[in-house]
Structure formats: C-alpha cells, structure tokens
Phi, psi and omega in degrees: 000135181276154175248140179245128181239127172248123184238124177276115183285159178224132175081016179228168177290328176288151184256329186205150174238127175253124185232135172246124182243144174283176180301329180265020177063032170273136180286115179269322180207150180207143181210135175258143171257127181079186179086188182279102190311306184295315180298318182288326173298321178296314177301314181301316180296324182285330184266342178301133179089356179260156176290142180303319182296324178293315180295316179303313181296324181287325192255342185294138177091356178289134179250166179233110182058230181270000179286153179275002180215182179202174176298317176299319178296321178296324175298316178300318179295321178298316182291339175298337179287343181243347180215000000 
C-alpha cells in the first residue's frame, strides 16, 4: 500500500510537494507545485525509484542564493516526516 505525503514548503518559490511512497519508503511519484519547472522536473526524475532516506541524505542543507533553504532542501525536510 502506498503512502501519500503533501508538504507545504516554506521559503521557496515552490508552494507544495506531493510525494507517493511505497511501503518500503521508495519514492514512487513526486510533484512540485510552483517553482522552477525544468529544475524541479529534473529533481523529480532523479529521485523517483530511490529510497527516501537516500534522497534526504543527498539533498538536506542545500541552499538557493541567499536563502537558508531550497526546493531540494524542502524535499529533504518533507522526507524527514517519514524517515
């Protein structure tokens, strides 16, 4: 059975991340609302099929310009809710 997570982002151009995870916390589907369309499609393509814990470890702490967070960092924070 899949789990669906909706995460409201903070401090980024994207507004929300929708994530579908398998029972073993593999990312089955992911979608960002708002933000830089091409970059976020690329992130989604790269993380699909990977374990949430692996993606979290790769992306946490990434910043965007002078901001203290980024869309990848927000994804890591969302995944912290499940792993």
